[in-house]
N, CA, C and O atoms as CSV, one atom per row, in Angstrom:
chain,resi,resn,atom,element,x,y,z
A,1,UNK,N,N,-23.068,184.824,-60.397
A,1,UNK,CA,C,-23.033,184.523,-61.817
A,1,UNK,C,C,-22.360,183.168,-62.035
A,1,UNK,O,O,-21.365,182.846,-61.387
A,2,UNK,N,N,-22.908,182.393,-62.943
A,2,UNK,CA,C,-22.348,181.084,-63.241
A,2,UNK,C,C,-20.992,181.231,-63.923
A,2,UNK,O,O,-20.747,182.180,-64.667
A,3,UNK,N,N,-20.133,180.279,-63.651
A,3,UNK,CA,C,-18.813,180.308,-64.290
A,3,UNK,C,C,-18.929,179.838,-65.730
A,3,UNK,O,O,-19.671,178.906,-66.040
A,4,UNK,N,N,-18.197,180.486,-66.581
A,4,UNK,CA,C,-18.197,180.156,-68.005
A,4,UNK,C,C,-17.204,179.043,-68.289
A,4,UNK,O,O,-16.206,178.881,-67.587
A,5,UNK,N,N,-17.495,178.290,-69.320
A,5,UNK,CA,C,-16.551,177.295,-69.802
A,5,UNK,C,C,-15.360,178.026,-70.420
A,5,UNK,O,O,-15.519,179.127,-70.947
A,6,UNK,N,N,-14.168,177.425,-70.362
A,6,UNK,CA,C,-12.978,178.101,-70.901
A,6,UNK,C,C,-13.123,178.555,-72.352
A,6,UNK,O,O,-12.670,179.647,-72.697
A,7,UNK,N,N,-13.740,177.748,-73.203
A,7,UNK,CA,C,-13.898,178.145,-74.607
A,7,UNK,C,C,-14.795,179.372,-74.738
A,7,UNK,O,O,-14.588,180.205,-75.620
A,8,UNK,N,N,-15.800,179.482,-73.853
A,8,UNK,CA,C,-16.696,180.640,-73.883
A,8,UNK,C,C,-15.986,181.892,-73.370
A,8,UNK,O,O,-16.232,182.991,-73.866
A,9,UNK,N,N,-15.111,181.731,-72.383
A,9,UNK,CA,C,-14.307,182.856,-71.895
A,9,UNK,C,C,-13.483,183.426,-73.046
A,9,UNK,O,O,-13.503,184.632,-73.293
A,10,UNK,N,N,-12.768,182.565,-73.740
A,10,UNK,CA,C,-11.952,183.003,-74.868
A,10,UNK,C,C,-12.824,183.631,-75.953
A,10,UNK,O,O,-12.473,184.674,-76.506
A,11,UNK,N,N,-13.950,183.006,-76.256
A,11,UNK,CA,C,-14.845,183.509,-77.298
A,11,UNK,C,C,-15.322,184.923,-76.989
A,11,UNK,O,O,-15.258,185.803,-77.847
A,12,UNK,N,N,-15.794,185.141,-75.780
A,12,UNK,CA,C,-16.323,186.461,-75.417
A,12,UNK,C,C,-15.235,187.522,-75.411
A,12,UNK,O,O,-15.436,188.627,-75.915
A,13,UNK,N,N,-14.079,187.188,-74.839
A,13,UNK,CA,C,-12.995,188.164,-74.797
A,13,UNK,C,C,-12.485,188.483,-76.192
A,13,UNK,O,O,-12.239,189.646,-76.512
A,14,UNK,N,N,-12.327,187.466,-77.020
A,14,UNK,CA,C,-11.860,187.683,-78.384
A,14,UNK,C,C,-12.811,188.602,-79.140
A,14,UNK,O,O,-12.375,189.566,-79.770
A,15,UNK,N,N,-14.093,188.313,-79.081
A,15,UNK,CA,C,-15.088,189.115,-79.797
A,15,UNK,C,C,-15.064,190.574,-79.306
A,15,UNK,O,O,-15.097,191.507,-80.108
A,16,UNK,N,N,-15.009,190.750,-77.991
A,16,UNK,CA,C,-15.006,192.099,-77.410
A,16,UNK,C,C,-13.762,192.884,-77.842
A,16,UNK,O,O,-13.864,194.031,-78.278
A,17,UNK,N,N,-12.601,192.262,-77.716
A,17,UNK,CA,C,-11.357,192.955,-78.054
A,17,UNK,C,C,-11.278,193.212,-79.557
A,17,UNK,O,O,-10.875,194.295,-79.981
A,18,UNK,N,N,-11.658,192.232,-80.354
A,18,UNK,CA,C,-11.601,192.402,-81.811
A,18,UNK,C,C,-12.508,193.547,-82.257
A,18,UNK,O,O,-12.090,194.402,-83.038
A,19,UNK,N,N,-13.730,193.565,-81.773
A,19,UNK,CA,C,-14.643,194.628,-82.198
A,19,UNK,C,C,-14.212,195.988,-81.678
A,19,UNK,O,O,-14.436,196.998,-82.344
A,20,UNK,N,N,-13.597,196.034,-80.503
A,20,UNK,CA,C,-13.146,197.322,-79.963
A,20,UNK,C,C,-11.985,197.893,-80.774
A,20,UNK,O,O,-11.763,199.103,-80.773
A,21,UNK,N,N,-11.252,197.034,-81.458
A,21,UNK,CA,C,-10.159,197.512,-82.314
A,21,UNK,C,C,-10.639,197.849,-83.721
A,21,UNK,O,O,-9.881,198.395,-84.523
A,22,UNK,N,N,-11.897,197.527,-84.024
A,22,UNK,CA,C,-12.445,197.805,-85.342
A,22,UNK,C,C,-12.067,196.794,-86.404
A,22,UNK,O,O,-12.298,197.018,-87.592
A,23,UNK,N,N,-11.487,195.678,-85.981
A,23,UNK,CA,C,-11.086,194.646,-86.938
A,23,UNK,C,C,-12.251,193.711,-87.261
A,23,UNK,O,O,-13.039,193.353,-86.386
A,24,UNK,N,N,-12.343,193.333,-88.506
A,24,UNK,CA,C,-13.276,192.268,-88.883
A,24,UNK,C,C,-12.619,190.925,-88.582
A,24,UNK,O,O,-11.422,190.860,-88.306
A,25,UNK,N,N,-13.401,189.864,-88.636
A,25,UNK,CA,C,-12.812,188.530,-88.485
A,25,UNK,C,C,-11.800,188.286,-89.592
A,25,UNK,O,O,-10.752,187.684,-89.356
A,26,UNK,N,N,-12.102,188.742,-90.779
A,26,UNK,CA,C,-11.180,188.567,-91.905
A,26,UNK,C,C,-9.881,189.341,-91.674
A,26,UNK,O,O,-8.798,188.836,-91.969
A,27,UNK,N,N,-9.985,190.551,-91.153
A,27,UNK,CA,C,-8.798,191.348,-90.857
A,27,UNK,C,C,-7.940,190.708,-89.783
A,27,UNK,O,O,-6.714,190.678,-89.890
A,28,UNK,N,N,-8.587,190.199,-88.751
A,28,UNK,CA,C,-7.849,189.512,-87.690
A,28,UNK,C,C,-7.182,188.261,-88.236
A,28,UNK,O,O,-6.036,187.968,-87.896
A,29,UNK,N,N,-7.884,187.531,-89.070
A,29,UNK,CA,C,-7.313,186.327,-89.667
A,29,UNK,C,C,-6.060,186.665,-90.462
A,29,UNK,O,O,-5.043,185.981,-90.346
A,30,UNK,N,N,-6.131,187.705,-91.258
A,30,UNK,CA,C,-4.975,188.103,-92.069
A,30,UNK,C,C,-3.795,188.493,-91.188
A,30,UNK,O,O,-2.658,188.106,-91.458
A,31,UNK,N,N,-4.063,189.250,-90.145
A,31,UNK,CA,C,-2.983,189.687,-89.248
A,31,UNK,C,C,-2.367,188.536,-88.461
A,31,UNK,O,O,-1.166,188.532,-88.190
A,32,UNK,N,N,-3.191,187.564,-88.097
A,32,UNK,CA,C,-2.718,186.473,-87.238
A,32,UNK,C,C,-2.169,185.282,-88.008
A,32,UNK,O,O,-1.511,184.417,-87.430
A,33,UNK,N,N,-2.435,185.233,-89.308
A,33,UNK,CA,C,-2.002,184.092,-90.111
A,33,UNK,C,C,-2.915,182.888,-89.971
A,33,UNK,O,O,-2.540,181.771,-90.328
A,34,UNK,N,N,-4.114,183.114,-89.451
A,34,UNK,CA,C,-5.101,182.046,-89.285
A,34,UNK,C,C,-6.234,182.265,-90.282
A,34,UNK,O,O,-6.367,183.355,-90.839
A,35,UNK,N,N,-7.040,181.252,-90.509
A,35,UNK,CA,C,-8.138,181.356,-91.456
A,35,UNK,C,C,-9.340,182.041,-90.815
A,35,UNK,O,O,-9.564,181.899,-89.613
A,36,UNK,N,N,-10.116,182.785,-91.610
A,36,UNK,CA,C,-11.288,183.481,-91.095
A,36,UNK,C,C,-12.293,182.530,-90.471
A,36,UNK,O,O,-12.894,182.856,-89.448
A,37,UNK,N,N,-12.486,181.364,-91.063
A,37,UNK,CA,C,-13.456,180.432,-90.488
A,37,UNK,C,C,-12.961,179.876,-89.148
A,37,UNK,O,O,-13.767,179.512,-88.291
A,38,UNK,N,N,-11.648,179.811,-88.968
A,38,UNK,CA,C,-11.082,179.396,-87.683
A,38,UNK,C,C,-11.383,180.461,-86.633
A,38,UNK,O,O,-11.830,180.137,-85.533
A,39,UNK,N,N,-11.139,181.736,-86.967
A,39,UNK,CA,C,-11.434,182.829,-86.042
A,39,UNK,C,C,-12.920,182.814,-85.681
A,39,UNK,O,O,-13.280,182.975,-84.515
A,40,UNK,N,N,-13.768,182.624,-86.668
A,40,UNK,CA,C,-15.207,182.571,-86.431
A,40,UNK,C,C,-15.587,181.449,-85.475
A,40,UNK,O,O,-16.411,181.648,-84.582
A,41,UNK,N,N,-15.001,180.287,-85.653
A,41,UNK,CA,C,-15.337,179.159,-84.778
A,41,UNK,C,C,-14.811,179.369,-83.358
A,41,UNK,O,O,-15.414,178.892,-82.396
A,42,UNK,N,N,-13.689,180.082,-83.223
A,42,UNK,CA,C,-13.187,180.416,-81.889
A,42,UNK,C,C,-14.164,181.375,-81.219
A,42,UNK,O,O,-14.480,181.210,-80.041
A,43,UNK,N,N,-14.644,182.373,-81.956
A,43,UNK,CA,C,-15.587,183.342,-81.399
A,43,UNK,C,C,-16.930,182.715,-81.050
A,43,UNK,O,O,-17.671,183.264,-80.234
A,44,UNK,N,N,-17.251,181.595,-81.641
A,44,UNK,CA,C,-18.484,180.881,-81.294
A,44,UNK,C,C,-18.267,179.862,-80.178
A,44,UNK,O,O,-19.201,179.167,-79.779
A,45,UNK,N,N,-17.046,179.774,-79.679
A,45,UNK,CA,C,-16.749,178.849,-78.591
A,45,UNK,C,C,-16.716,177.400,-79.017
A,45,UNK,O,O,-16.995,176.509,-78.216
A,46,UNK,N,N,-16.379,177.154,-80.264
A,46,UNK,CA,C,-16.389,175.795,-80.806
A,46,UNK,C,C,-15.014,175.160,-80.910
A,46,UNK,O,O,-14.905,174.010,-81.335
A,47,UNK,N,N,-13.971,175.870,-80.536
A,47,UNK,CA,C,-12.603,175.358,-80.706
A,47,UNK,C,C,-11.849,175.306,-79.391
A,47,UNK,O,O,-11.991,176.181,-78.537
A,48,UNK,N,N,-11.048,174.269,-79.245
A,48,UNK,CA,C,-10.007,174.245,-78.228
A,48,UNK,C,C,-8.790,174.848,-78.915
A,48,UNK,O,O,-8.238,174.254,-79.842
A,49,UNK,N,N,-8.375,176.013,-78.469
A,49,UNK,CA,C,-7.341,176.777,-79.163
A,49,UNK,C,C,-5.982,176.483,-78.539
A,49,UNK,O,O,-5.839,176.465,-77.317
A,50,UNK,N,N,-4.998,176.254,-79.384
A,50,UNK,CA,C,-3.645,175.991,-78.894
A,50,UNK,C,C,-3.039,177.260,-78.302
A,50,UNK,O,O,-3.464,178.373,-78.613
A,51,UNK,N,N,-2.051,177.074,-77.454
A,51,UNK,CA,C,-1.334,178.205,-76.871
A,51,UNK,C,C,-0.700,179.041,-77.974
A,51,UNK,O,O,-0.721,180.270,-77.906
A,52,UNK,N,N,-0.138,178.395,-78.984
A,52,UNK,CA,C,0.478,179.120,-80.088
A,52,UNK,C,C,-0.522,180.040,-80.775
A,52,UNK,O,O,-0.193,181.177,-81.112
A,53,UNK,N,N,-1.747,179.552,-80.983
A,53,UNK,CA,C,-2.752,180.364,-81.653
A,53,UNK,C,C,-3.282,181.475,-80.749
A,53,UNK,O,O,-3.616,182.553,-81.239
A,54,UNK,N,N,-3.365,181.235,-79.452
A,54,UNK,CA,C,-3.746,182.307,-78.518
A,54,UNK,C,C,-2.729,183.438,-78.616
A,54,UNK,O,O,-3.105,184.609,-78.667
A,55,UNK,N,N,-1.453,183.096,-78.642
A,55,UNK,CA,C,-0.413,184.118,-78.746
A,55,UNK,C,C,-0.456,184.820,-80.103
A,55,UNK,O,O,-0.253,186.032,-80.170
A,56,UNK,N,N,-0.713,184.088,-81.179
A,56,UNK,CA,C,-0.807,184.695,-82.512
A,56,UNK,C,C,-1.977,185.675,-82.581
A,56,UNK,O,O,-1.850,186.763,-83.143
A,57,UNK,N,N,-3.100,185.288,-82.015
A,57,UNK,CA,C,-4.279,186.162,-82.003
A,57,UNK,C,C,-3.995,187.404,-81.151
A,57,UNK,O,O,-4.326,188.520,-81.550
A,58,UNK,N,N,-3.387,187.209,-79.989
A,58,UNK,CA,C,-3.070,188.345,-79.114
A,58,UNK,C,C,-2.126,189.323,-79.806
A,58,UNK,O,O,-2.335,190.534,-79.738
A,59,UNK,N,N,-1.090,188.814,-80.471
A,59,UNK,CA,C,-0.161,189.687,-81.207
A,59,UNK,C,C,-0.916,190.483,-82.267
A,59,UNK,O,O,-0.701,191.686,-82.420
A,60,UNK,N,N,-1.796,189.810,-82.991
A,60,UNK,CA,C,-2.557,190.477,-84.054
A,60,UNK,C,C,-3.490,191.551,-83.500
A,60,UNK,O,O,-3.755,192.551,-84.167
A,61,UNK,N,N,-3.983,191.344,-82.288
A,61,UNK,CA,C,-4.873,192.315,-81.652
A,61,UNK,C,C,-4.114,193.394,-80.888
A,61,UNK,O,O,-4.692,194.409,-80.499
A,62,UNK,N,N,-2.820,193.174,-80.674
A,62,UNK,CA,C,-2.031,194.121,-79.904
A,62,UNK,C,C,-2.356,194.086,-78.427
A,62,UNK,O,O,-2.312,195.114,-77.751
A,63,UNK,N,N,-2.687,192.896,-77.920
A,63,UNK,CA,C,-3.014,192.761,-76.506
A,63,UNK,C,C,-2.178,191.647,-75.883
A,63,UNK,O,O,-1.521,190.875,-76.582
A,64,UNK,N,N,-2.218,191.583,-74.579
A,64,UNK,CA,C,-1.559,190.511,-73.848
A,64,UNK,C,C,-2.407,189.248,-73.975
A,64,UNK,O,O,-3.634,189.340,-73.928
A,65,UNK,N,N,-1.803,188.081,-74.133
A,65,UNK,CA,C,-2.590,186.845,-74.207
A,65,UNK,C,C,-3.514,186.658,-72.998
A,65,UNK,O,O,-4.587,186.068,-73.118
A,66,UNK,N,N,-3.095,187.161,-71.846
A,66,UNK,CA,C,-3.922,187.050,-70.638
A,66,UNK,C,C,-5.296,187.696,-70.837
A,66,UNK,O,O,-6.290,187.229,-70.282
A,67,UNK,N,N,-5.348,188.761,-71.623
A,67,UNK,CA,C,-6.620,189.452,-71.868
A,67,UNK,C,C,-7.630,188.537,-72.550
A,67,UNK,O,O,-8.837,188.706,-72.379
A,68,UNK,N,N,-7.145,187.575,-73.317
A,68,UNK,CA,C,-8.041,186.661,-74.027
A,68,UNK,C,C,-8.601,185.569,-73.128
A,68,UNK,O,O,-9.645,184.989,-73.429
A,69,UNK,N,N,-7.916,185.286,-72.026
A,69,UNK,CA,C,-8.373,184.178,-71.175
A,69,UNK,C,C,-8.799,184.626,-69.785
A,69,UNK,O,O,-8.955,183.795,-68.890
A,70,UNK,N,N,-8.990,185.925,-69.593
A,70,UNK,CA,C,-9.395,186.467,-68.306
A,70,UNK,C,C,-10.890,186.239,-68.083
A,70,UNK,O,O,-11.722,186.893,-68.711
A,71,UNK,N,N,-11.224,185.319,-67.195
A,71,UNK,CA,C,-12.615,184.958,-66.943
A,71,UNK,C,C,-13.415,186.121,-66.370
A,71,UNK,O,O,-14.603,186.255,-66.662
A,72,UNK,N,N,-12.786,186.953,-65.568
A,72,UNK,CA,C,-13.521,188.090,-64.973
A,72,UNK,C,C,-13.997,189.048,-66.055
A,72,UNK,O,O,-15.108,189.570,-65.963
A,73,UNK,N,N,-13.193,189.290,-67.066
A,73,UNK,CA,C,-13.598,190.186,-68.150
A,73,UNK,C,C,-14.730,189.578,-68.966
A,73,UNK,O,O,-15.640,190.288,-69.393
A,74,UNK,N,N,-14.678,188.287,-69.183
A,74,UNK,CA,C,-15.679,187.608,-70.014
A,74,UNK,C,C,-17.041,187.556,-69.334
A,74,UNK,O,O,-18.066,187.619,-70.013
A,75,UNK,N,N,-17.073,187.444,-68.030
A,75,UNK,CA,C,-18.354,187.309,-67.330
A,75,UNK,C,C,-19.222,188.548,-67.454
A,75,UNK,O,O,-20.446,188.458,-67.360
A,76,UNK,N,N,-18.611,189.693,-67.660
A,76,UNK,CA,C,-19.389,190.915,-67.830
A,76,UNK,C,C,-19.960,191.095,-69.221
A,76,UNK,O,O,-20.720,192.031,-69.469
A,77,UNK,N,N,-19.595,190.199,-70.136
A,77,UNK,CA,C,-20.019,190.330,-71.534
A,77,UNK,C,C,-21.266,189.541,-71.880
A,77,UNK,O,O,-21.634,189.471,-73.052
A,78,UNK,N,N,-21.928,188.944,-70.898
A,78,UNK,CA,C,-23.063,188.077,-71.162
A,78,UNK,C,C,-24.165,188.749,-71.812
A,78,UNK,O,O,-25.189,188.126,-72.091
């Protein structure tokens, strides 16, 4: 399997974890203190996300930040 770009790894993991928790993008945005359109652009792989925002998103999802950047988990989501 081809290796994913880092932004795509984050995008796939974020989408998978967010949907598994039943949160909408708007709900995640509210919990994380980020804007819904920002969350949407991260899920589309269009953003270089800061470490601070990775941690904010992870806290809002109740997961470890590592779960958002784990390439092995993202590769199975194609």
